[in-house]
C-alpha positions as CSV (number, residue, x, y, z in Angstrom):
1,X,-9.3,7.2,-23.2
2,X,-5.5,7.6,-23.4
3,X,-3.1,4.7,-23.1
4,X,0.4,4.3,-21.8
5,X,3.1,4.8,-24.4
6,X,6.2,5.0,-22.2
7,X,7.2,4.2,-18.6
8,X,10.4,4.7,-16.6
9,X,11.1,3.7,-13.1
10,X,12.0,6.7,-10.9
11,X,12.6,5.5,-7.3
12,X,10.7,4.0,-4.5
13,X,7.2,3.2,-5.8
14,X,7.2,6.0,-8.4
15,X,7.1,5.7,-12.1
16,X,7.4,8.4,-14.8
17,X,4.7,7.8,-17.4
18,X,3.8,9.1,-20.8
19,X,0.3,8.8,-22.2
20,X,-1.1,8.9,-25.7
21,X,-2.9,12.2,-25.1
22,X,0.4,13.9,-24.2
23,X,0.0,13.6,-20.4
24,X,3.3,13.1,-18.6
25,X,4.1,12.8,-15.0
26,X,4.8,10.8,-11.9
27,X,2.6,7.9,-10.8
28,X,3.1,7.0,-7.2
29,X,2.0,3.4,-6.6
30,X,2.4,3.6,-2.8
31,X,-1.4,3.5,-2.2
32,X,-1.7,0.4,-4.4
33,X,0.9,-1.6,-2.4
34,X,-1.7,-2.9,0.0
35,X,-4.0,-4.3,-2.7
36,X,-4.0,-8.1,-3.1
37,X,-3.2,-7.7,-6.8
38,X,0.2,-6.1,-5.9
39,X,1.2,-8.6,-3.2
40,X,4.0,-9.9,-5.4
41,X,5.5,-6.4,-5.8
42,X,7.0,-6.6,-2.4
43,X,10.1,-4.6,-3.2
44,X,11.2,-1.5,-5.1
45,X,13.4,-3.8,-7.2
46,X,10.3,-5.7,-8.4
47,X,8.4,-2.5,-8.9
48,X,11.2,-1.3,-11.2
49,X,10.6,-4.2,-13.6
50,X,7.5,-2.5,-15.1
51,X,6.9,-2.5,-18.8
52,X,4.1,-1.7,-21.3
53,X,2.3,-4.7,-22.6
54,X,0.5,-5.1,-26.0
55,X,-2.7,-3.6,-24.6
56,X,-0.8,-0.5,-23.5
57,X,-1.1,-1.3,-19.8
58,X,1.6,-1.2,-17.2
59,X,2.6,-4.7,-16.4
60,X,5.0,-6.5,-14.2
61,X,6.5,-10.0,-14.7
62,X,4.3,-11.3,-11.9
63,X,1.2,-10.6,-14.0
64,X,0.0,-7.4,-12.3
65,X,-1.5,-4.9,-14.7
66,X,-2.8,-1.3,-14.5
67,X,-4.6,0.5,-17.3
68,X,-4.3,4.3,-17.8
69,X,-8.0,4.5,-17.0
70,X,-7.4,3.1,-13.5
71,X,-4.7,5.5,-12.5
72,X,-5.1,8.6,-14.8
73,X,-6.3,10.8,-11.9
74,X,-3.2,9.8,-9.8
75,X,-0.6,11.1,-12.3
76,X,1.2,14.2,-10.9
77,X,2.8,16.6,-13.4
78,X,6.6,16.9,-12.8
79,X,9.5,18.5,-14.6
80,X,11.0,15.6,-16.3
81,X,14.3,17.4,-17.0
82,X,14.9,17.8,-13.3
83,X,14.0,14.2,-12.5
84,X,16.2,12.6,-15.2
85,X,19.1,15.1,-14.6
86,X,19.1,14.1,-10.9
87,X,19.3,10.5,-11.8
88,X,22.3,11.1,-14.0
89,X,24.1,13.0,-11.1
90,X,24.0,16.4,-12.7
């Protein structure tokens, strides 16, 4: 099973993720917000503090983790050039 190798916060509850099998796309965490595990991610600002831990999982300072296996089916392909050019105001 692939693992996360890169993550960037986009906006809202969306992340741009890159997996070891070459999959790239947007991961919308909106459906996960109501889960008890994510109770501490009560703001977009906290969601943006995501990083990849030693086990190649998404993790937040509060201790929440997600493996690629848990969310692989939720990753939506996007044109990363458009996303990151918009963020830079181009």
